[in-house]
Every structure is written in C-alpha cells, then in structure tokens.
C-alpha angles and dihedrals in degrees: 000000000000114000124187122226094267092052091048089052090051093051090049090058101252091132096043138286095271093056091045091053093046093050092046089058092049090049093049094049091046093049091051089054094047096250112166097207147349129264131209117244130212099206142010132204116194124210126185095062098123112107087215090064104034103031124186095325091057091047090052092048093052095040092051089061090049090051090051087058096252117177127185113251095205135034105288133192130182142224130250121292136214101285145001106284090208097046120021089188097055092097110071117251101001117150106189122188122215089246091054093050092045091053092051090048091052090053091052092045092052093050093045090050088055091053106266123152107228101224089143097203139120089215105064088160089069092055097064091252093138091052096043094052095035095241108180137180108293097023118133123235137163110230122175102191108092097213093046088050091055090047093047094052099037103038107020099034092226115135129242137141119219092274100177121221100285094045093048088051091052091047091050090054095043096039088224143083133189120278101243143113114354092017091067119080096223093051091060096056112102123227100179122060125202113204117198125195113266100268129122107250119215124209097279095042089048090052092053090049088054090053092050094050094044087052098054105026109103102160118110090227121077117268121254108230121202102189139121117243122199096221146334093282089057089052090048092051091048092052092045088052096052089052093045102043089037141008099259115143095190146016121197103224111200112244094008111057107085094228136083114251087208098218097272094133110142100167136035126198124192120215120190129212088241089061087057096041094050093057092043092051089052091057098042120112123253108211130345127345132201100225136030110200137186131165107075103154091026114281123254122229092256092048090052092048093050092049095048091047089052092050093048090056092058110094102196130045133207128197102276117123117232119219128183122181122201142150120278091245092055088047091056092050090050091047092052092056096044096252095121090057091048090051094048091049090061094045103262119156114213120205118198127187093016144038140208090271104056095033127079089256092118093054093054100036110050092133099051126092122225131194120194141165089225119096090196091055091046091049097050099038090051093051092049095056102265119129098243130177137186127226140164115267093245090054097053092083093065091062093054 
C-alpha cells in the first residue's frame, strides 16, 4: 500500500503511540483487501459501544486507547448504548446492577475523553450531523452502524464501507480509512436492477423487500432498486433490512440516490407485491401481543408524529405496552412541540440513547411477545429468544 509522508510519520509514532496503532490496523485491513492507498475522512460514527454487546473485553479495548492518550482526529459520534441515560427504567423489564451501569459509564467516559460527541443514536442523519459537519455528496466517512452506512451511501451520497465498531474507532483516531469498496466510484455503479410492482411500500413491506433483495443479490456492486416507498421511514427500514439480512452497504434507489447509475444494467429481476405479502403474512401476529414497538433504527420526528396521531385515533385500548426508541435530539424536538406529553398521555414509553436491540431487553423478556414495523428489530429479537412479529404500521394500532 502506498503511504504518503504524513502517514509514514504517523506509523513511526511521531503523532503518538495510539494514532500509530490505529493507523497500523487500518493499513493491515486495507492491505488484506487489496487497497492501494488510504483516504482521509471527514467524520466517524462508532458502533459497538453498548456494554451489553461488547462486555468487559470491549470496555478494556476502548479504555486502553484512552490510556494511551488517543484523540479523535475527525468529528466523531457514537451509537446507542445499553439503556436510557436519563431513565434506567424506560425499557420494560430491565434489571441493571450498579456494576453494569458503571461499566457502560466507563465506556462513555473513555470515548468522550477521546473527543466523541455522545449523540447515542443509530440515525446520525436525523441529528443534523451531515449539516453541522458539511458532509456533501462524495465525501468520505467511516461509519460503523450498518443501517446508517446504507443510508449514508444510498440517500446522502456520502461514502463509507461497513467498518464495524473497532475499525470505525481506529479510523476516527487515524483520520483515515482504506480506499476500497464504497469509496471508489466504479464500485458504486449498479449492474442488477430489481423492479417492484407499482405500490407504495410502508415500513414493514419495505423491510421485507430488503430481506428479499439481500437474499438473492450476489453481485459485488450495489443493487439498483426501482420501487415506490411511502415515506422516509420506509426507506430507512428498507436500508436497515438489506444490511441486516445481508451485508449490503448500499442500494441505488432510482430517483432518490443522488448519483447516476450510468446505464450499466445487465440483469433485471421482477419482484411482485405478492412475494412481499406472503413473507409479511408469515411473520404477522395471531392474537394479542405484549409490546408494540417502533424506532429501530431510531425514529424520526415525523415518524413519531404519525404514530402518535394513529394511536390517538384509536378509541379503545388493550393491555399491550407501547415503546418508541429515538435519539435524545429528536426527543427534545418532540418535547418542544408538545408531542412527548401527548405520547405519555396515551401510555407510550419513550426510550432515548438505546433500543430493544442493544439493551439487555432480550435477556429479561424471553416470555413476552413483541410486534414491530421494523424488519431489523424483528430479525434480532427473534434470534435472541423473544417472540417477535412483523406488521404494517397501519396495523399496529389493532394490537394495542
């Protein structure tokens, strides 16, 4: 791999041991992938910061870099953690020990000492991060949250591979990543197009479409998707699904992705609404559920508004709990316009900083049933022993 003089100096330790170690990791990974050089990044978003997911070994790994004096070289934000910092009880059924809370706090303290902004969300694009750091189409970043990576590449036109938590951490310290994959113009040009019947897909339908495409797409280039999405949340859920059911870092969505697909399509695949409906019907609840959940990835303000309006129109209530997870910044926006009060008046529990996926929710709630409009939430909760179901957004009210 070619390194410029500044990168050589970093590797030789002239800017500190921590930065040298971080860059060495980036170089080794890049060389293993055949990258010819490094590229500077403008922003990093680190995943793998929930103590529930990384445990003591992850805490030690992060803290060791802090002890080496590591500082982030670019603006850096981080993913959700194990619980809501402002209300430990907002996630149903959690029983957190003092030791558990202290371990999560140590992770946050280490990252903050290195220069991270603790936005604690998997949707940095809803927190004005792109605007604040002037991230434009074609800019290079290192994001470690798979759904955010897919959104960045597909909707914002900013470029990131699926770095993973440790690699995003290394990139944030080094200020660079390897020039490979989604950072290269040619690798972003689709060759296979997926054509979906002309129907507006809601969040759950979009998630199932993502699962279908992730399951059959074998080209190294991103798929071109010719489909109609009801709203931004449905696009978000589609992109979260392709990165959950598969390893896709991007989908070129016709008419939305701000890049030219360049007419290199060599194969076209038709997907019918019946294909989507069949899979959705298989995952729908039969009978009552214990929890209705939205906000995976974290809900936007408009998504929250729509959901609350739908609940307010329901005249009778059952026993199901209602949980919505969102970033703290979206929560503050909702609070300022009275939406939080409206939500609480109809029994909605709001989770900030965390979600049902990265928290210990699954360990404490194996006997509960959850219905959600998020394929990602359905996927992970099911695999962690929770009875999870998937339903269209408009159908969620009937389970409440």
